[in-house]
N, C-alpha and C positions, 0 to 999 in steps of 0.2 A: 572406525572403532566403535564399539558399543559398551556402555557401562550401566550398571544398576547400583545406585548408592543407597545404602540402608543406614539410617541413624539408629544405633543399637545400644541397648543397655549393656549387652556383652555379646561376644562371639567366642566360641571355643572350637578349635579345630585340631586335627591330628593327621599327619601324613601316614598313609597305610602302606602303599607299594607304588613302584614306578609305573607310570602310564605309557612311557616311551623310552627309547634308548637314550635320547638326549636329555633326560630328566636331570634336574639340578642336583649336584652332589653336595655333601657336607651340610645337610639340613639338620635342624634341631629335632631331637627325639622327644616323643611323648606329646601330651596335649599342651596347647598354648591357649591361654585365656586372656582376652583384652576387654576391658570394661569402658563404658561411656565413650564410644568411638563411632567413627564413620567408616563403614565397611564398603569398599568399592569393588564390586564384582566386575571384571573386565575381560573383554575379548578383543584381541588385536586381529584385524582382518587383512585379507590379501591386498586390498587397495591401499593399506597403510604402509606397505613395503616401499612405495615410491619415495616418500618423504618422511622417514621415521622421526627425524629430529623435530619437524613441525608438529607431528602427532604428539610427541612428548610434551611440547610446550602447551598445546591445546588441552591435553590430558591433565597437566598440572593446573592450568587455569580453571578447568571445570571442577576439579577437586577443591581448589581454594574457594571458588564461589559457593559451592555447596557447604563446605566446612564453615564458611562465614555465616551462612544462613542458619545453620543448626548450632553454631557457636561451640565448635570443638576443635582441638588441636591434635587429636589422636586419630590417626588414619591406619586402616588395614587395607593393603592392596591384595586383592584375591583373584588370581587368574581363574577365569570361568568360561571354558570353551563353549558351554551350552547356549550362550547368548547369540551365537552366529554359526551359520553353516558355511561361511566363506573365510576360513581362518588363514592367518599368515603362516609363514614358516616358523617353527619353534624358535630358531635363533633370533629372528627379528622380534618376536613377541617377548622373549626373555630379556632382550636388551632394552626394549621400551619400558618394561616393568622396572628393571634395575636402575635405568637412567632417571625415571620418575621418582623412584625411592630416594636417590641421592639429592635431587633438586628439592624435594619436599623437606628432607632432613636439613638442608642448607637454609631453608626458610623457617626453621625452628619448629617443625611439626614432629611429633613422635610417631614414627612409621614402623609398622610391622608388615612384612611382605610374606604372604603364604608361599610355600615352595612351588616352583614351576615344574610341570610335567609329572606330578604325582596324583594318584587317587587319594582323596582326603575325605574324612568324615567331619561334619561340622554341625554345631548347634548355634542358633542365633536368636536373640530376643529383640524384636523390632519395637521401637518406642511407640509407634502408632499415631503420631501427630501428623498434620497435613504435609509436612516437609520431610517426613521420615523415609519415604520411598520415592526416589527420583531417578528417572532414566535419561540418558543422553546418547546421541549418536552423531558422529562427525567423520568426515573423510580427511585424507591428507591434504587435498586441495583446499577444503574449507579451513583447515588448520593453517595452511600457508597464508591464505588471505587474511586471517585474523591476527597474523603476526605484525601487521602494520602498526606503526607507532600510534598510541592513543594519547590524547592530550586533554587536559581539563578545558572545559568551555566555561569561561567566567560568566557570572550572572551580569545581565545588563538591565538598566532601568529603561523602561519604555516611555520615552518622553513625549511620543506622539499620540499614544492611545488614550482617548477619553472614554472611560468606562461608562456604559449605560447603567441604568438602575438595575436591570436584570443581571448584568455581569457583577455588579457590586454585591447583590444578594448571594450569588453563587460563590464568589470569593470569600464573603463573610461566613458562609456556611462551612467552607473548607477550613477556615480559621477556627470555627467553633468545634469542628471535629478534632482539630489539633489539640484544643484545650481539653476536650473530653478524654482523648487518648493520654495526654500528659497527666491528667488527674489519676487515671486508673493504672498507668504504667509509668512509674516515676523514672525508670531507666531510659525511657524513650527520648529521642531528640528530634526536634522539628526541622525539616529541610525547607525546600521552596514550596510556595503555594502559587498555582497558576491555572491555566485553562487548557482543556483538551476538547476541541470542537465546542459543543454546547454544554460541556460539563466542566466542573472545577476539580482540582485535585490537591492533595497535600502529600508530600514525601516525608516519611518518618523513618528515622534510623533506630537500630536496636529494638525492633518491634516486628514480630512475626504475626501475620494475619491468620485468624481462625474463622470459619464460617459463622459461628454464633456471635461474633463480635458486632455484627451489624445491628442486631436487636439490642444488645447490651449498650452500645454507644448511642443509638438513637433514643433510647430511654433517658439516658443522662442528658442528651442534647435538648430534649423536650423540657427538662427541668431547668437547664441553663437559659433557654429562650424566655421562660416565665420570669426569670430573675432580672430581666431588662438590663443586662450588663452592657455598658458603653464600650464602643471601639474608640479608644482615646489616643490621639496623636501625641507626639513629643515624649515618647518613651525613652528610658535611659539605656544607652548602648551597653553599659556594663552589666545589665540584667539579661542580655541575650545569651543563649547557650552557644556552644562552640560552632555549630553549623550556621546559626543565624549571624554570628559575628563574621564568619567567612563571607556570607552573602553581603553583609553591610560593608565589608572591606572592598569587595568587588565593585559595589555601587558607588563608593567614595562619597562625594558631596551630595549625590542624589539619594543617599540612603535615608529613608523615612521610617521611623520606628513607632510602632503602635503597641498599645497594651489592651488586652482583653482579660479583665480580672488580673490574675497573677501570671498570665502568659504574655510574653513580650516577643514581638515579631517584626521582621523587616519586610517591607513590601517592594515588589518589582514594578508597581504601578503608582501613578499619581492618584490621590484621593480614592483608595481602593475599597473601602468598607462602608457599610450603612452606619447609621448613628448608634444603634444599639441592637441587641439580640431580639428585641420584641418585633422587629421588622421581618424576622425569619420565621414565617408562619408554617412553612412546609419544607422539610429537608428529607432527602432520601439518599442513603449510602447505596451506591449501585454495584460497585465491585472493588476488588483490590488486585494490584499487579506489582510490578517491581520496576525500578529505574536505578541506574548508576548515578552516584553523586557526581554532579557536574558533567553528566553524559559521557563519562570516561569509564570504560569497562574494567580498567585497572583499579578503580576506586570501589568503595563499599557499595553493595547493592542495598537500596532502601526499599521499604514497602510504600507503594503509591496507592492511596485510597481515593476513589473517584466518587463524586456526589453531584446532585442537582439540588436546586432550592428555588422556591417561589414565594411570592407574597401572599398567596392564597392556596388552600388545599385543592381547590377546583383546578388550578393550573397544573399542579403536580399530577392529579388524576389524568388530565388530558395528555401530559407528557408521557406517563406510563403506558397509556393506550398507544401513543405514537411509537414507543419503543417496541411494543408487541407487534405492531404493524411492520416496523422495520425488520424485525426478526423473521416475520413471515415472508417478507420480500427479499431477504438476504440472497445475494447472488451465489453464495456458497451453497445454500440450501436448494435453490431453484436450479442452479447449474448441475447439481448432482441428480436431482429428480428428473430433469429433462435431458440429461446426458450431453451437456453443452461443452464441458471442458474437463480435463483430467490433470491432477497434480501427482507426479510420480516421484517417490523417494530416490529411485535410481537415476532419474534425470536430474533432480536437484530442486531445492526450494526456490521459489520465485521464477520458475521456468514452466509456466502452464502449457499444456498441450490442448489445442482446440480439437474437439471431436467433430465429426462431419456436421452435426447440427449447429454447433457453435461457429464453425467455419462458414456455414451458409449465411448466417447473420452478418459476420464480418465481411464476407464477399459482397453482399448487398450494400453495405455501408460504403465500402471502397468504390464500388461501381457508381453509386450515387454521387460520391464526392468527385469522381472523374467526370461524370456528366455535367456537374456544375462548373468544372474548370476548362474542359476541352474547347468550349466555344468562346472563351475569353482570352485566348492567346497562350495558354500553358502548354508545355511540351513534357512528355514523360521521359525520365532518365532512369538509369539503374546503376547502382554503385556496389562494390564489394563490402563485406562485413568486417574486414580487417584493414589495417594500414600501418605503415611505419610510425614509430613514435615521433619522428621528425615533423610529420604533418601536424600533430597536435601540439608540439612545442612551438611551432610557428604560429598556430592559430591562438595559442593561449589556453587551450583546453587541458593541456597537460598539467598546468599549475592548478587550474580550477577543479578538475575531476581526477587528479592524480591518485587519490586513495580509492576511487571508485572504478578504476580501469581493470579490465581483465587482460592479462598478458599472455601472448601466444608465442611460443618459441619454436621456430622452424629449424631445419638442418643448417641453414646458411644465414638466416636473418631473424630478427625479433620483431614481432608485431604486437598490436593491441586490438581488441575488439572495439569497434567505433562507439564512442559515447555520444557523438553528435554527427549529423549528416552535412552540415553547412560547409566544412572544409573540403569535403569531396565534391560538392556541387560547385564550389569555387574553382576547383581544378578543371572541371568541365568548361566553365565560363572562360577561364584563363587560357585554354588551349586554342581558342579561336580569336580572330580579329573582328572588332565591331566598330562601326561608325555610329554617329548620333541617330542616323536613319534606322538602324537596327534595334534601337532601344525602345522599350524595355525587353529584357530577356527573362522569361518565366519558366521555372522548372517545377515539376510535380512528381513526387515519388512516395508511395507508402512503403516504408522500409523500417527495419529493426535496428535499434541501438541497444547497448548493453552497459549496465551500471551495477557495480557490486554493492548493492544495498545490504545493510546489516540483516542477518537472518531473522531477528526478532521483529523486524518491521515489515516482513513480507506477508501479504494477505491475498489469497485467491488470485483474482484478476486485477484487483485495485492497487496493489503495490507489488511490482514484479522486478526482475532483473533484466528480462528481455522486453523491451518497450517498442512496440510498433507505432511509429508516428505517421500521420498523413502529412508528411513534410512538404513544404514548398518554399522556394526562394525566388525573389525577383531582384534583378539588377537593373536599376533605372537611373534616370537623371533627376536632379533635385526638383526640377520643374514638373516632373511626372509623379511625384509622391502622392499628391492629393488625389489624382484620378485612380492610381493603383490602389490606394487605401479604400476609396469609394467602392471599387469593384470587389475587393475582399470582403468589406462589410456586407455588401449585397449577398455574397455567397454564404456568409455566416448566418444572416437572417433567414435566407431561404432554407438552409439546412435545418435549422432548429425549428422553424415554423412547420416544416414537413413532419417533424417528430413531436409536434405539439408542446414544445418547450419554450416557446417565444412569448408566453403570456406574462411571465414574471422573471425579469432579469435586470441586471444593471451592468454598467461598463466602467472600469477603472482606467482613467487617463493618467498614466504615470509620466510626470514631467520633472524637469530639473529642480533641485533645491536652490537655496540662496547662493551657495558657494559654487559658482560656475567653473572654478578651476579644476574640479574633480572630473569633468566630462570631456570626452574626446570630440574634436570637431570645432568648427568656427561658430561664433555667436550667430552669424547670419544663417548658416545651414540649420542649426538647432532651432532657431526661430521659425524657419520655414517648416521644419519637420513637425514641431509642436503645433503650429497653427494648422498644418495640413490634417493632422489627426483630429484636432478639435473641429475643424470645418466638416470633415467627413462625419463626425459624431453628430453635429448639428443638422447637416443635410438629411441624415437618415433618422433624425429625431431620436437618437439613442439616449437612454437615461444614464448619462455619464456623470462621474464625479472626478474632479481634478485631484490628483494625489501628488502634491509637491514633494520632491526629494525621493520619490519612488522609482524614477527612471534609472535604467541601467547606465553605467558609465559610457556605453557605446551608442545610446539612443533612447528616445521615448517609446512608449508602447501603449496599446489598447488591450486590456484583458476583459473578456466577456464572462460574467458570472451568472450562471443559469440555476434555476431552482427545479428540483425534480418533484414528483407527485407527493413526496413527504415533506416538501418545503425545505429540503436541505440544499445549501448553496454549493455549487461546483464551479471552479475556475476551469473553463474548457477552451474556447477559442482564444487565440492571441495574435496580435499584429505588432511586430517589433521592428523598429528602424535601427539600422546598424551602420555606423561610420567607422567602426574599429576594424573589422575583418577586411574590408576593401583596402584599408590603409596598410594593414599587416602584410597582405599578399600583393600589394602594389597593383591592384586592378585598374584597368583604364579602358576607355573607348576614345575614338577620335571625334572631337567636336567640330562645329561648323568652320572653325579657323584652321582645322588640320592639326590641332594641338591635343595632347593627351589630357583627358579629364577623368577624374575618379568617380565611379558610380556610387550611388547609395544602395545598400543591400536591405531588402525587406524579408524578414522571417515571418512565415505565417503558418499556423496550424488551425484547422477547423474543429476537429474532434479531439486533438491532443493525442494522448496515448490511446490506441485502439483497444488495448486490453482494459484499461480503466474505463473507457467509454462504454465498452460492452457490459462491464459490471454495473455501470450506472443505468444503462438501458434495461438490463434484466430487472433491476429493482424498481425503476421508474414504471415499467409496464407490468411488474409483478409476474413476469413470465408469460403474460398474455400479449404477444407481439402483434402488431398490425399485419395484415395479410402479406404485404410486400416483403416484410422481414421474417415472417414465420418460417421456421425450418420445415414444418409439416403443415401445409396449407389445407389439405383435404384428407380425411380418413374415410375410406370406404369400408363398410361393415356388411357382411352377409348374414341374413337371418337363418338360412338353411343351406345345405350343400347344393340345393337346386339353384341358388343364387350365384354360384361361383362363376359360371360361364359369362353371364351378362356383366357381373362385377368386374371381371378381367377385361372385358371389352371397354367398359367405362374407364377403368384404370389406364389402359393403353392410350385411349383417346386424350385423357388429361395429360399423360406423360408427353405425348406428341406436341402438346401446346405449352410445354415447359412449366406445367403446374407441378408443384412439389406434393406428391400424393403417395399415400401408403394404403395397402389393402390388408385388412384383417379377415381372413376366411377360416380362422381356427374353429374347431368344434366346441364353441363356448356359447353360452346364452347371449342373446342380443343385449340384454340388460347389462351384463358384465362388460361386453365390448364397448357399450356407450359410456359406462362409468370410466373405463380405462382411457378412452379417447378424451373425455372431459378433463381427467387429471393431467393429461398431456397438453392441455390448453390448445388443442387443434382448433383452427378457425371455423371449419365446416365439417360436420359429420354427415356422411351420406349412408343411409341404410337402404338395402335392396332386399326385398322379399318377393313373394309370389305376385303381388299386385304390381310391383314395379317391373318385374320381368314381363308380365302380360302386356302392360301398356308402354314399355320401354321408356319409363320415366324414373325420377329419383325422389326420395324423401330427404330433404336437406334440413339439417338442424344447425342453428348458429351456436356460437359460444355461449350466448345468454340463454339458450334453451328453447328458442322459438323454432318451430318446425313448419316447413312448407312442403306440401305434398304435390305430386304430379308435375314436378319440375322437369322440363325437357333438357336433355344433356347439352345440346348446343346453347340453349339459353343460359344454363348454369356456367358453361365455359365463358360465354360473353360477359356475364356478370363478374366472374373472377378476373378476367383480363382487364376490364374497366376499373375494378377496385385496385388491382396491382399497379396499373399504369398511373392512376391518379394518386398512388401512395396514400390511400385513405386510412385514417386512424379510426379503427372501430373498437 
């Protein structure tokens, strides 16, 4: 279904004549005029016929969301076939419109529905503010998925996080923005204040953002900073507005209330603010978005304002330069420029399609990962992408991922798309008999899992619904944990060293908290597991930090956090010990005494999600991939038509050596060809003119612009092969 919602001063329409035999009967005659309304132009599509009831529910929700944003209870439903070329049958479309009308009327909206199946004249006056024209598109399948029950997520006080000075400055800036908004928009209510990566945000109710508000608010913020207003603790709860009171109620005894002048706030963190506004020397409002109250889409949508803040203007200037650099390196931008991947509306959001060049990079990564595993005892396996729900109910994933599962209904049985691979690998292990002499058993498989992430959270390759994992599972004895972890750590370090990402990283060692009753497994096995992980960290001189209470209930883990070229941290590789699944599936091998003994399971991923990892690589290298990863390693350019024959000979020779090479023999100037190849970030540009033809040599230009003349073809191939084999980062 497609809709176009217009917040209007008025709409005036009149039915002229029937557009089809099935046109609605008994319609009102003459012109109808509705003022101060939300006009929803709507086209019901062929794909909506499968689940019309689900479409109605989604249609109603979208209208309510938009109506809440523009603050109107007057709705005009206007059938508008011109929005789509794939229309549903008239009967389905009319029923959806009528059902939606009834539901909205039941929700106390004043609804006018323009007649279905008639040619109509209309005049509309759009209000012209930023939210006055909004379009939406959704399918029956998306509508069905969004019918899942939404629940409030209560606010929680973060008892563990000790804010750094920089974090306090950012959070204080968000509070100062809240004060500035409240001063200028008295009807606004302040929601939660928190962090989003390296930014802070404040959620604001009954407040619609306009582009010019940044300048207006920053001007007031500068004045407030000069006033040296203190952030004072021990504020009075009765001074909190309704949203802040709800936060305080959720936090209970942990609620700490602060005042900033006449603004009273509840904090989600301990000791959250600086002493006074004078410490906020540089504040920048970055953007505004939206968020549902308590992360529940049934609740009101709040305006979320993002900001950064620093103790000096110099730091802010450096940050802004970093933002520009990040935008230039965006995998969305580079992916489009270099033709690496495609996102199709017909396929669906969060389901990226790798184009040949993007697939080349992924294939090289997967091949390298297998090279690192095949000589240390791993075996490749393959599993299907669906399974019965019984598998995930037994594993516990049904309960954990229930709302994120995609359901597949066959003629005879129902299935789900797999959200995890470990239960499948367990079935392979469980199908065979093992003695202690066979242990450990190691499986390796790059394969895709599927999770129904919310549409608003999906971004390019970095947040997707189809997640390809370089998954691996080890079934071993308790006494073998230390050696297995040591081997995995070695693979992790080799992998990231090859990519030049090993210079700045740290490792989180997640262990049990004080209450051991929450964890599955004996004290003895846990002690061995935790000490094995720590021993491996020490032996490999890993920069690790112990994180008490961060272990999963089923076992401790090591998470590797690497920094990219923009100094952003990414949690990538992970090693997790698991005592839970072997217990749930009653796994065993025969020990030296001929008795059944339960193995320990180790989950390991080196790159994590290959889609997300590819997005990180694109941004890390800014699209300038090292030769072994580059989709196009060499570009051959002809100077004139006389160069074509020799150029094709060189092209074929490089192809025979598995060099990824392209030939540009178009009738264009050599200058244009070189510029185009440079924009494509090709590693080596080979130009062939009369001199090269005569001497049977090449002119080779590097990515940095250095040119070497008279290069022999065989020497060039040898150079390429050496650089590729060594996985040199250039």
